[in-house]
NURO-22556 format. One line per 8 residues: their letters; for each residue y, z, x of N, C-alpha, C. Coordinates in Angstrom, 2 decimals, decimal comma. Example, Ala and Ser with C-alpha at 12.3 -4.5 7.8 and 13.67 -1.06 7.14 Angstrom:
2
AS> -5,69 7,80 13,19 -4,50 7,80 12,30 -3,30 7,80 13,20  -2,25 7,08 12,85 -1,06 7,14 13,67 0,03 7,87 12,90;
% end
This chain:
134
MRLQRPPP> 99,88 24,28 104,26 100,48 25,70 104,40 99,25 26,63 104,13  99,36 27,64 105,10 98,16 28,54 105,08 98,99 29,88 104,93  98,44 30,82 103,80 99,30 31,94 103,69 98,19 33,19 104,61  99,00 33,95 105,25 98,13 34,99 105,57 97,87 36,24 104,72  96,79 36,69 105,03 96,45 37,96 104,05 96,99 39,07 104,73  97,57 39,82 103,62 98,09 41,16 104,04 97,07 42,03 104,95  97,33 42,77 105,89 96,44 43,69 106,66 95,67 44,64 105,66  94,62 45,03 105,62 93,73 45,99 104,78 94,52 47,34 104,94;
RAPMETII> 94,59 48,00 103,52 95,22 49,30 103,38 94,12 50,34 104,00  94,60 51,46 104,72 94,08 52,42 104,90 93,41 53,36 103,92  92,20 53,91 104,16 91,55 54,68 103,11 92,28 55,75 102,68  92,30 56,32 101,43 92,96 57,38 100,68 92,40 58,62 100,97  91,63 58,76 102,02 90,87 60,04 102,30 91,86 61,16 102,72  92,86 60,98 103,36 93,69 62,03 103,66 94,34 62,53 102,24  94,65 61,61 101,29 95,18 62,32 100,25 93,89 63,19 99,45  92,89 62,75 99,37 91,80 63,71 98,80 91,66 65,15 99,60;
AMIDVVFF> 91,59 64,85 100,78 91,63 66,10 101,56 92,66 67,15 101,14  93,80 66,50 100,90 94,93 67,42 100,64 94,87 67,88 99,16  94,21 67,19 98,23 94,03 67,45 96,85 93,08 68,98 96,97  92,02 68,75 97,76 90,81 69,74 98,16 91,65 70,98 98,36  92,54 70,91 99,32 93,19 72,19 99,97 94,10 72,61 98,75  94,85 72,06 98,13 95,76 72,43 97,09 94,69 73,36 96,04  93,75 72,52 95,43 92,76 73,39 94,46 92,41 74,50 95,31  91,79 74,51 96,34 91,19 75,68 97,00 92,38 76,88 96,87;
LLVFFMLI> 93,60 76,59 97,12 94,54 77,47 97,39 95,01 78,11 95,93  94,97 77,14 94,95 95,04 77,51 93,64 94,24 78,61 92,95  92,95 78,26 93,43 91,88 79,34 93,03 91,92 80,61 93,80  92,22 80,44 95,08 92,47 81,66 95,80 93,32 82,72 95,35  94,54 82,07 95,01 95,72 82,89 94,65 95,37 83,50 93,21  94,67 82,76 92,54 94,42 83,20 90,97 93,30 84,33 91,36  92,40 84,30 92,16 91,59 85,56 92,36 92,31 86,49 93,09  93,08 86,32 93,98 93,84 87,54 94,72 94,80 88,20 93,79;
GRMDASAP> 95,30 87,37 92,83 96,37 87,87 91,96 95,84 89,03 90,82  94,40 88,72 90,59 93,81 89,51 89,51 93,09 90,81 90,24  93,16 91,04 91,74 92,54 92,12 92,04 93,01 93,60 91,91  94,19 93,42 91,41 95,01 94,77 91,24 95,01 94,79 89,65  94,43 95,70 89,16 94,22 95,67 87,74 95,47 96,32 87,28  96,35 95,75 86,32 97,43 96,52 85,73 97,10 97,16 84,38  97,85 98,36 84,10 97,83 99,02 82,89 98,05 98,07 81,78  97,45 98,50 80,56 97,76 97,55 79,53 99,23 98,13 78,83;
FEVLPPLG> 99,89 99,02 79,45 101,04 99,68 78,90 102,00 100,01 80,13  103,18 100,04 79,90 104,14 100,45 81,08 103,89 101,83 81,54  103,87 102,12 82,85 103,64 103,60 83,40 104,65 103,58 84,52  105,63 104,64 84,31 106,55 105,07 85,38 106,27 106,41 85,79  105,78 106,30 87,15 105,37 107,68 87,60 106,52 108,66 87,83  106,01 110,21 87,53 107,18 111,06 87,67 107,76 111,14 89,21  108,88 111,61 89,26 109,24 111,91 90,89 108,56 113,00 91,43  108,43 112,73 92,53 107,67 113,89 93,32 108,31 114,40 94,55;
LSGSDLPA> 108,39 115,84 94,63 109,04 116,40 95,79 108,48 116,42 97,09  107,04 116,44 97,10 106,42 116,40 98,25 104,99 115,52 98,01  104,45 115,27 99,14 103,17 114,74 98,80 102,82 113,60 100,31  101,93 112,81 100,00 101,66 111,77 101,07 101,21 110,66 100,47  101,18 109,45 101,24 100,83 108,06 100,85 99,37 108,35 100,47  99,07 107,63 99,36 97,67 107,53 98,90 97,05 106,09 99,44  95,86 106,45 100,02 95,55 105,02 100,59 95,03 104,21 99,37  95,22 103,00 99,89 94,96 101,69 98,83 93,48 101,88 98,44;
GGLIIAVA> 93,09 101,12 97,33 91,91 101,05 96,79 91,35 102,15 95,76  90,24 102,05 95,42 89,91 102,88 94,28 90,07 102,55 92,93  89,75 103,47 91,99 90,03 103,37 90,54 91,37 103,73 90,05  92,00 103,28 89,03 93,12 103,87 88,65 93,12 103,86 87,22  93,50 105,42 86,78 93,54 105,60 85,47 95,17 105,90 85,15  95,59 105,14 84,16 96,86 105,01 83,61 96,90 106,02 82,44  98,15 106,66 82,34 98,34 107,57 81,04 99,75 107,20 80,67  99,72 106,69 79,52 100,98 106,18 78,74 101,71 107,51 77,98;
PDGRQALD> 103,04 107,64 77,89 103,96 108,78 77,31 103,06 109,02 76,06  102,46 108,14 75,23 102,12 108,69 73,84 100,51 109,27 73,82  99,97 109,43 75,18 98,69 109,70 75,21 97,62 108,76 75,61  97,80 107,24 75,32 96,84 106,26 75,45 96,57 106,48 77,10  95,19 106,00 77,34 94,83 106,12 78,74 93,99 104,80 79,16  93,98 104,23 80,26 93,28 103,15 80,61 92,60 103,27 82,05  91,48 102,67 82,08 90,73 102,92 83,28 90,81 101,32 84,04  91,35 101,15 85,26 91,50 99,84 85,74 91,81 98,84 84,76;
GVEMDADA> 92,94 98,90 83,91 93,26 98,16 83,16 92,87 97,91 81,80  91,70 98,84 81,71 90,83 98,67 80,37 91,22 100,02 79,34  91,75 99,94 78,34 92,37 100,97 77,52 90,98 101,40 76,90  90,80 102,87 77,03 89,71 103,59 76,55 90,21 105,05 76,35  89,42 105,88 75,72 89,72 107,40 75,44 89,20 108,05 76,55  89,75 109,44 76,66 89,36 110,16 77,88 87,89 110,39 78,03  87,32 110,73 77,02 85,70 110,99 76,92 85,14 109,76 77,60  85,33 108,42 77,26 84,88 107,24 77,76 85,05 107,36 79,43;
IIATLAAR> 86,57 107,40 79,76 86,77 107,59 81,10 85,90 108,65 82,01  85,81 109,51 81,46 84,98 110,55 82,23 83,75 110,45 82,32  82,87 109,80 81,27 81,61 109,33 81,36 81,57 108,35 82,09  82,32 107,50 82,14 82,00 106,23 83,21 82,22 106,72 84,50  83,25 107,44 84,83 83,58 107,93 86,16 82,24 108,96 86,64  81,84 109,89 85,74 80,79 110,73 86,07 79,70 110,02 86,60  79,23 108,70 85,89 78,15 107,73 86,21 78,39 107,23 87,45  79,69 106,97 87,82 79,94 106,47 89,01 79,89 107,44 90,27;
AADEPALP> 80,24 108,47 90,15 80,49 109,78 91,10 78,98 110,23 91,30  78,17 109,94 90,63 76,65 110,25 90,85 76,14 109,38 91,94  76,60 108,32 92,01 76,08 107,31 93,32 77,09 107,20 94,47  78,41 107,59 93,95 79,34 107,64 95,16 80,37 108,79 94,84  80,14 109,79 95,41 81,19 111,02 95,23 82,33 111,02 95,79  82,58 110,19 96,85 83,80 109,91 97,46 84,66 108,72 96,87  84,22 108,27 95,83 85,09 107,35 95,14 86,54 107,71 94,87  87,55 106,90 95,55 88,67 107,41 95,09 89,34 107,09 94,00;
VRVNAHHA> 89,97 107,99 93,20 90,40 107,97 91,79 92,08 108,28 91,83  92,84 107,47 91,39 94,23 107,55 91,41 94,64 107,76 89,92  95,35 108,74 89,49 95,92 108,81 88,23 97,56 108,54 87,93  97,73 107,49 87,38 99,10 107,03 87,50 99,81 107,38 85,92  100,17 108,40 86,05 100,78 109,10 84,71 102,10 108,65 84,46  102,70 108,15 83,36 104,15 108,06 83,11 104,78 109,31 83,16  106,02 109,29 83,68 106,83 110,51 83,62 106,97 111,41 82,47  106,92 110,63 81,19 106,93 111,31 80,08 105,59 111,84 79,51;
APLSLVLP> 104,57 111,42 79,91 103,19 111,76 79,47 103,33 113,40 79,62  102,77 114,22 78,63 102,79 115,61 78,57 101,71 116,27 79,73  102,08 117,14 80,44 101,26 117,85 81,43 100,02 118,40 80,67  100,07 118,78 79,27 99,15 119,19 78,63 97,89 118,07 78,40  98,13 117,13 78,75 97,24 116,01 78,85 96,79 115,56 80,20  97,70 115,49 81,18 97,28 115,27 82,52 96,53 116,14 83,19  97,09 117,49 83,24 96,35 118,52 83,93 94,97 118,58 83,61  94,31 118,74 82,14 93,02 118,77 81,78 92,18 117,60 82,32;
LLSRLEAA> 93,17 116,55 82,30 92,18 115,20 82,85 91,92 115,29 84,24  92,69 115,90 85,23 92,61 115,99 86,70 91,42 117,12 86,57  91,33 118,15 85,98 90,29 119,23 85,93 89,05 118,42 85,36  88,98 117,70 84,40 87,73 116,97 83,83 87,22 116,17 85,09  88,11 115,30 85,75 87,57 114,38 86,63 86,82 115,19 87,97  87,47 116,40 88,36 86,66 117,23 89,39 85,38 117,79 88,86  85,33 118,10 87,54 84,08 118,72 86,87 83,18 117,79 87,10  83,44 116,29 86,60 82,72 115,29 86,77 82,13 114,82 88,16;
GLRDIGLV> 82,42 115,45 88,96 82,01 115,14 90,47 82,47 114,35 91,63  84,08 114,24 91,02 84,79 113,47 91,88 85,60 114,39 92,95  85,62 113,57 94,09 86,19 114,71 95,07 87,78 114,05 95,67  87,77 112,79 95,60 89,22 112,24 95,84 89,89 111,85 94,93  90,67 112,61 94,34 91,55 112,34 93,29 92,97 112,74 93,55  93,87 111,64 93,29 95,27 111,65 93,47 96,10 111,39 92,57  97,19 112,06 92,26 98,16 111,77 91,20 99,53 111,00 91,96  99,62 109,81 91,28 100,82 109,05 91,80 102,07 109,43 91,28;
VTPNPP> 102,98 109,37 92,26 104,34 109,97 91,89 105,29 109,03 92,82  106,51 108,99 92,36 107,61 108,10 92,80 108,37 109,13 93,97  108,66 108,92 95,13 109,30 109,84 96,03 110,72 110,21 95,46  111,00 111,42 95,49 112,45 111,62 94,98 113,49 111,31 96,03  114,48 110,73 95,82 115,45 110,37 96,86 116,19 111,63 97,35  116,48 111,64 98,70 117,09 112,86 99,05 118,40 113,04 98,66;
% end
């Protein structure tokens, strides 16, 4: 009696290609998820009565209710933020900067910050607000 050999198995190349695709997607979404720098503290913008949509992109300054500030997710003091942005404004004066201040942050902190940004040479400065429902 003669036993027959089983037919040869197909190579597992298709599984390897799928693993490559899965790892590519994993890395892709890890990078994309970090593109938007979040503040190291919670920021709830104030309600706004008027205004327009701010274009996406640019640098974000977050201001906490207790006065802490962060530039693109890195907490630093106001002088360091102004110095960093003044150096960037020398190369790129149209650099968009968005100030995302918590609604409980004192105006005595936010308004001088806006003035100092303008004095540093920045021209595209926006204050982020939440639309007021009608």
